[in-house]
C-alpha positions as CSV (number, residue, x, y, z in Angstrom):
1,M,4.6,2.4,14.2
2,F,4.4,3.2,9.9
3,E,1.3,4.9,8.8
4,V,1.6,2.2,5.7
5,G,3.0,-1.5,5.8
6,V,3.4,-3.2,2.8
7,I,2.6,-7.5,2.7
8,E,4.6,-9.0,-0.1
9,E,4.6,-12.6,1.9
10,P,2.0,-14.7,0.7
11,G,1.5,-16.2,4.5
12,A,1.2,-12.9,5.6
13,A,-1.2,-11.9,3.0
14,E,-3.2,-15.2,3.7
15,V,-3.5,-14.3,7.3
16,A,-4.5,-10.4,6.9
17,L,-7.3,-11.3,5.1
18,D,-9.2,-13.3,7.3
19,P,-12.5,-11.3,8.8
20,I,-11.5,-12.0,12.9
21,R,-7.7,-11.0,12.2
22,A,-8.1,-8.3,9.7
23,R,-10.3,-6.2,12.8
24,L,-7.7,-7.1,15.4
25,L,-5.2,-5.5,13.1
26,A,-7.3,-2.1,13.0
27,L,-7.8,-2.3,16.7
28,L,-4.0,-2.9,17.4
29,A,-3.3,0.6,15.6
30,E,-3.3,1.2,19.8
31,P,-1.9,-1.3,22.0
32,H,-3.7,-3.5,23.1
33,S,-3.3,-6.9,25.5
34,A,-5.5,-10.3,24.3
35,T,-7.4,-9.7,27.1
36,S,-8.9,-6.2,26.3
37,L,-9.3,-7.6,22.4
38,A,-11.7,-10.3,23.9
39,A,-13.9,-8.2,25.1
40,I,-14.7,-6.0,22.3
41,V,-14.7,-8.8,20.0
42,G,-16.7,-11.0,21.9
43,L,-14.4,-14.0,21.9
44,P,-12.9,-16.4,24.4
45,R,-9.1,-15.0,25.2
46,Q,-7.9,-17.8,24.2
47,K,-9.0,-17.7,20.6
48,V,-7.9,-14.2,20.3
49,N,-3.8,-15.1,21.8
50,Y,-4.1,-17.7,18.6
51,H,-4.8,-15.3,16.3
52,L,-2.6,-12.7,17.9
53,K,0.3,-15.0,17.6
54,T,-0.6,-16.0,14.0
55,L,-0.2,-12.3,13.3
56,E,2.7,-11.6,15.3
57,A,4.5,-14.7,13.6
58,H,4.1,-12.8,10.7
59,G,5.5,-9.5,11.4
60,L,1.9,-7.6,11.5
61,V,2.0,-7.0,15.2
62,E,4.6,-6.3,17.5
63,L,5.4,-6.6,21.3
64,V,4.8,-3.1,22.9
65,E,5.3,-4.3,26.6
66,E,4.5,-7.2,28.7
67,R,3.0,-6.8,32.5
68,R,2.6,-8.8,35.5
69,K,-0.5,-9.2,36.8
70,G,0.1,-11.7,39.5
71,N,1.0,-14.8,38.7
72,V,0.2,-13.9,35.1
73,T,2.4,-11.9,32.7
74,E,0.3,-10.2,30.7
75,R,1.9,-9.0,26.8
76,V,0.7,-6.2,25.2
77,L,1.2,-5.9,21.4
78,R,0.5,-2.9,18.8
79,A,0.1,-3.3,14.5
80,T,3.4,-2.6,13.5
81,A,1.4,-0.1,11.3
82,A,-1.5,1.6,10.7
83,S,-2.8,0.2,7.8
84,F,-1.4,-2.0,5.3
85,V,-1.3,-2.5,1.4
86,I,-1.2,-6.0,0.2
87,S,2.0,-6.2,-2.6
88,P,1.3,-7.8,-6.0
89,A,4.7,-9.8,-4.8
90,A,2.2,-11.8,-2.9
91,L,0.6,-13.1,-5.3
92,A,3.6,-13.4,-8.0
93,A,2.4,-15.7,-10.3
94,V,-0.9,-13.6,-11.4
95,Q,0.7,-10.6,-10.8
96,P,0.1,-7.4,-13.5
97,D,2.8,-6.7,-15.7
98,P,2.3,-3.4,-17.8
99,A,4.9,-4.8,-20.2
100,R,2.3,-6.9,-21.7
101,S,0.2,-4.8,-23.6
102,P,1.2,-1.0,-22.9
103,D,-2.2,0.9,-23.8
104,R,-1.7,5.0,-22.4
105,L,-6.0,5.0,-22.4
106,S,-6.4,1.7,-21.2
107,A,-7.8,1.9,-17.6
108,R,-6.2,-1.6,-16.9
109,W,-3.0,-0.7,-18.2
110,L,-3.0,1.8,-15.7
111,L,-4.3,-0.5,-13.1
112,A,-0.8,-2.7,-13.7
113,L,1.0,0.6,-13.8
114,A,-0.3,1.2,-10.1
115,A,0.1,-2.4,-9.0
116,R,3.8,-2.2,-9.9
117,L,4.1,1.1,-8.1
118,V,3.2,-1.0,-5.2
119,K,4.8,-3.8,-6.0
120,E,8.3,-1.3,-6.3
121,T,7.8,1.2,-3.9
122,G,7.1,-2.0,-1.1
123,Q,10.7,-3.8,-1.7
124,L,12.2,-0.5,-1.8
125,I,10.9,0.1,1.7
126,T,11.6,-3.1,2.7
127,G,14.9,-3.0,1.6
128,A,15.6,0.5,2.7
129,A,14.4,-0.8,6.8
130,K,16.9,-3.3,6.3
131,A,19.6,-1.6,5.3
132,G,18.8,1.8,7.6
133,K,18.8,4.4,5.0
134,P,15.7,6.2,3.6
135,V,14.1,5.9,0.4
136,A,14.3,8.7,-2.3
137,T,10.5,9.2,-3.7
138,F,8.5,12.3,-4.4
139,A,5.4,12.0,-5.4
140,L,2.7,15.0,-6.4
141,D,-1.3,14.2,-5.8
142,G,-4.2,17.1,-7.3
143,T,-7.4,17.0,-8.8
144,V,-8.4,19.0,-12.0
145,R,-11.4,20.0,-13.3
146,F,-12.1,19.5,-16.9
147,A,-14.9,21.1,-18.9
148,S,-14.9,19.0,-21.8
149,A,-13.6,15.4,-22.8
150,A,-11.6,17.6,-26.1
151,D,-10.2,19.4,-22.8
152,R,-9.0,16.5,-20.8
153,A,-7.4,15.0,-24.3
154,A,-5.5,18.8,-25.2
155,F,-4.1,18.8,-21.4
156,A,-3.1,15.3,-21.9
157,Q,-0.9,16.0,-25.0
158,E,0.4,19.6,-23.4
159,L,1.9,17.0,-20.2
160,T,3.0,14.8,-22.5
161,A,5.0,16.9,-23.9
162,A,6.0,18.8,-20.9
163,V,6.9,15.8,-19.4
164,T,8.6,14.4,-22.4
165,E,11.1,17.5,-22.6
166,L,12.0,17.9,-18.8
167,V,12.8,14.1,-19.2
168,S,15.0,14.3,-22.5
169,R,16.5,17.6,-20.2
170,Y,17.9,15.7,-17.1
171,H,18.3,12.0,-18.5
172,D,22.1,11.0,-18.9
173,E,22.1,7.4,-19.7
174,N,25.8,7.3,-19.6
175,A,26.3,9.2,-16.1
176,P,28.6,7.0,-13.9
177,G,27.4,5.6,-10.6
178,G,23.4,7.3,-12.0
179,R,20.6,5.1,-11.1
180,D,17.3,4.8,-13.0
181,H,14.3,6.6,-11.7
182,R,10.4,5.4,-12.2
183,V,8.7,8.6,-13.7
184,I,4.6,7.6,-13.8
185,V,2.2,10.1,-14.5
186,A,-1.7,9.5,-14.4
187,I,-4.7,10.9,-15.1
188,H,-8.5,9.2,-13.9
189,P,-11.5,10.6,-13.2
190,S,-12.0,10.7,-9.3
191,I,-14.2,8.4,-7.1
192,R,-17.6,10.6,-6.0
193,N,-18.7,10.3,-2.9
194,A,-22.2,8.8,-1.3
195,E,-23.3,12.6,-1.0
196,S,-22.8,13.8,-4.4
197,G,-24.4,10.7,-6.3
198,G,-22.0,7.5,-5.8
199,T,-19.6,6.3,-8.3
200,E,-18.4,6.9,-11.3
201,S,-16.2,4.5,-13.5
202,K,-15.1,5.1,-17.2
203,G,-12.3,3.7,-19.2
204,S,-11.6,-0.1,-20.5
């Protein structure tokens, strides 16, 4: 089982967003049969089995084992990932395009960049899985607390200069066999949890 699975097909996204099936997917982080799931969710086994077959047809759950109980063969299933993210590729006609309105200070442009990141990383994971190869990626995740808006602006300027210098040092447009890599650096307010007084959101 993968920690995160990427849903790229519209049909799979529609299936996963059904409330009952979404609950079954969550429960299937651990192996279950239709019978054991039916007891948990309070639905007839036949109905649960129908939902499981639909999830399995879209690659969201997989067979772990088959158990023989008398004259009945019980199928034990598990989700293919502990959690799922739906790629913008599943909504191809309306997926965001960061190239349409690049604005480094726009929260919506940041969202478009994040959507593209999900889409492209998902495609890389899918392709690498088929080829049996790993994906070479790197990410940083951290928190910085600014004393003022002026400090935040100064930080952004210094960060831009540092990244620009680093890219110019290593970028080789004419490298034979070279491969382009995307570099995304983002700053956004963190979300406050309930204990700290609700949520905080700023931006356009």
